[in-house]
C-alpha positions in Angstrom: 60.7 125.1 -85.9 58.8 125.3 -82.4 58.8 123.6 -79.2 56.1 120.7 -80.1 57.9 120.4 -83.8 61.4 120.1 -82.3 60.0 117.1 -79.2 58.1 115.7 -82.5 61.2 115.4 -84.9 63.4 114.1 -82.2 61.2 111.3 -81.1 60.5 110.0 -84.8 64.1 109.9 -84.5 65.0 108.0 -82.0 63.9 104.7 -82.4 61.8 102.9 -79.3 60.9 106.0 -77.9 57.3 106.0 -78.7 54.7 107.8 -80.8 55.5 111.6 -81.4 52.9 113.8 -78.9 50.3 116.0 -80.7 50.7 118.5 -77.6 53.8 119.3 -75.2 52.7 121.8 -72.3 50.3 119.8 -69.7 52.2 116.5 -71.1 52.9 114.0 -67.9 54.7 111.8 -70.1 57.9 111.4 -68.3 59.7 111.4 -71.7 58.4 114.6 -73.2 59.3 116.0 -69.3 62.2 114.8 -69.5 62.9 116.0 -73.4 61.4 119.9 -72.9 63.8 119.8 -69.8 67.3 118.7 -71.7 66.4 121.1 -74.7 65.8 123.9 -72.1 69.4 123.2 -71.0 71.1 122.9 -74.4 69.1 126.0 -75.8 70.5 128.3 -72.5 73.9 126.4 -72.7 73.7 127.8 -76.6 73.0 131.1 -75.4 75.0 131.4 -72.6 78.6 130.6 -74.2 78.2 131.4 -77.5 77.6 134.9 -79.1 74.5 134.8 -81.6 74.1 137.6 -83.8 70.5 137.6 -83.6 70.8 137.7 -79.7 72.6 140.9 -79.9 70.7 143.5 -78.8 70.8 147.8 -79.4 69.9 149.6 -76.7 69.6 153.7 -76.9 67.9 155.7 -74.1 67.7 158.9 -72.3 70.3 159.2 -69.4 69.4 159.2 -66.1 69.6 162.6 -64.6 72.0 163.4 -61.9 70.4 164.1 -58.1 72.6 162.9 -55.6 75.5 165.3 -55.6 78.1 162.6 -56.4 80.0 162.9 -59.6 78.6 159.0 -60.4 75.2 158.3 -61.6 72.9 155.1 -61.3 71.6 154.8 -64.8 69.3 152.3 -63.2 69.3 148.5 -63.1 71.0 146.4 -66.1 68.1 144.1 -66.1 65.6 147.4 -67.2 68.4 148.5 -69.4 69.2 145.6 -71.3 66.4 143.1 -71.0 68.0 139.4 -70.8 71.3 141.2 -70.1 74.1 138.3 -70.4 76.7 140.7 -71.0 77.6 144.1 -72.7 79.7 144.5 -75.7 83.4 145.5 -75.4 83.4 149.6 -76.3 80.4 150.0 -77.6 78.9 151.9 -74.6 78.4 156.0 -75.6 76.7 159.0 -74.9 75.7 160.0 -78.1 76.9 163.4 -79.1 80.3 163.0 -77.1 82.9 162.4 -79.3 84.3 159.7 -77.0 82.8 156.1 -75.5 82.7 155.5 -72.1 85.6 153.4 -71.1 85.1 150.4 -68.6 84.0 148.6 -66.6 86.2 150.2 -64.1 87.0 147.4 -61.1 86.1 147.6 -57.8 89.7 148.9 -56.7 90.1 151.2 -59.7 86.3 152.9 -58.3 87.4 152.9 -54.5 90.6 155.0 -56.3 88.2 157.4 -57.9 86.0 157.7 -55.0 88.8 157.8 -52.5 90.7 161.1 -54.5 87.9 162.5 -56.4 89.9 163.1 -59.7 88.0 162.7 -62.6 90.6 163.3 -65.5 89.2 163.9 -68.8 87.8 160.2 -69.3 84.2 159.0 -68.6 84.0 155.3 -67.5 81.8 153.0 -66.4 80.8 149.8 -64.0 78.2 147.4 -63.3 78.0 147.0 -59.1 74.5 146.0 -57.3 72.6 145.3 -60.1 72.9 148.6 -61.8 74.9 150.8 -64.5 76.8 153.3 -63.4 78.7 156.2 -65.1 81.5 157.9 -63.5 80.1 161.6 -64.1 77.0 163.1 -63.8 74.3 162.7 -66.7 70.9 164.4 -68.1 68.2 163.9 -69.7 68.6 165.7 -72.7 71.9 162.7 -73.1 71.9 159.6 -75.2 73.1 156.6 -73.6 73.9 154.4 -77.0 74.8 150.7 -76.3 75.1 147.2 -77.7 74.8 144.1 -75.4 74.2 140.5 -75.7 71.2 138.7 -74.7 70.2 135.1 -72.9 67.0 135.1 -74.3 67.4 132.6 -77.1 63.1 131.7 -77.1 60.4 133.6 -78.8 57.0 132.7 -77.0 54.1 132.1 -78.7 52.9 135.7 -78.8 55.2 136.8 -81.1 56.6 139.8 -79.2 58.2 138.5 -75.5 61.5 137.4 -75.5 62.7 134.5 -72.7 65.2 132.1 -71.8 63.2 128.8 -71.8 60.7 127.0 -73.7 57.1 126.6 -72.1 54.4 126.6 -74.5 53.8 124.0 -77.8 54.2 127.3 -80.0 57.1 129.0 -78.7 60.0 129.0 -81.5 64.0 129.6 -80.5 66.1 132.5 -82.7 68.8 129.4 -82.5 69.9 127.1 -85.0 67.1 124.3 -85.3 69.7 121.5 -86.1 71.7 122.4 -83.7 69.1 122.4 -81.1 67.8 119.3 -82.0 71.0 117.6 -82.5 71.5 118.9 -78.4 68.7 117.3 -77.7 69.2 113.6 -79.2 73.0 112.9 -77.8 71.8 114.9 -74.3 69.0 112.3 -74.4 70.5 109.3 -75.1 73.3 109.9 -72.8 71.0 110.9 -69.8 69.4 107.2 -70.3 72.7 105.1 -70.5 72.4 104.8 -74.2 75.7 105.0 -76.9 75.8 108.6 -77.8 79.2 108.9 -79.4 78.5 110.0 -82.9 74.8 111.6 -81.9 78.1 113.9 -80.2 80.0 114.4 -83.3 77.4 115.2 -85.5 76.0 117.7 -82.4 79.7 119.4 -82.3 80.0 119.3 -86.2 77.0 121.2 -86.7 77.6 123.5 -84.0 80.9 124.4 -85.5 79.4 125.3 -88.6 77.2 127.2 -87.7 79.5 129.4 -85.1 82.1 129.7 -88.0 79.2 131.4 -90.2 77.4 133.7 -87.3 77.5 136.8 -88.6 80.5 138.4 -91.5 84.1 138.6 -91.2 86.1 141.8 -91.7 87.9 141.7 -95.3 91.6 141.3 -94.7 94.2 143.0 -97.6 97.8 141.4 -97.9 98.6 144.2 -100.1 98.3 147.4 -97.4 97.7 148.1 -93.8 94.5 148.9 -92.3 93.1 152.3 -93.0 93.5 153.8 -89.9 97.0 152.8 -89.6 98.3 154.7 -92.8 100.3 158.0 -92.2 98.1 160.4 -94.1 94.7 159.4 -92.0 93.5 159.6 -88.5 90.4 158.7 -86.8 89.2 162.3 -84.7 86.4 161.3 -82.7 85.2 158.6 -84.7 85.6 161.1 -88.3 88.0 160.1 -90.7 90.7 162.9 -91.4 92.1 162.6 -94.6 95.1 165.0 -95.0 97.0 163.5 -98.4 95.5 162.5 -101.6 97.2 158.4 -101.7 94.9 155.7 -101.7 
């Protein structure tokens, strides 16, 4: 569904609102303008508060070569590295071909301690400061930085290429479940205009719970045995399973 079809459906659903509009962009009708604003508010709320798998992005890029002589390396603006950056997923930052992940993020206190004592230790760390991603050690362009992050961009532009965080054009489409957006707009519009909205809010909450509970897949848990990496005859070394016995 597009911005146009969502607004048309909501206007059709509500009584005494008028005729569904034939266009949205440039439409000065107060109801249409209000609905677009509330729809964008709903989409931004959903994008910021729920980990939609369709908005999880993967990054793989050459690390930045350290030239400052300092141990820490500025990998660049986080918004450039991760367009639409909302947050980095835990435990997903790696330097390819290194047998360990980057630990962090370091707190300001931990960073200050690292700078003061200049003791690196065996671990690599990362943090975000001043809108930039930093690593605790020098890196080189021959190294590949890999990570996954959650994006705040929930709208695909009508050009079919550009992702963004609000509806602007009639043919913009959404990455979020259209039913949730539609129900969210309905109860928000009723509430904003002083009309009863309790049932509509319940319908929205139920739909949201359904979609979020089914997002992605779930790990299958066995009640009869321990997880593989907890068995005494198996170990994970540098991301590779080492089997020392013949047990299943």
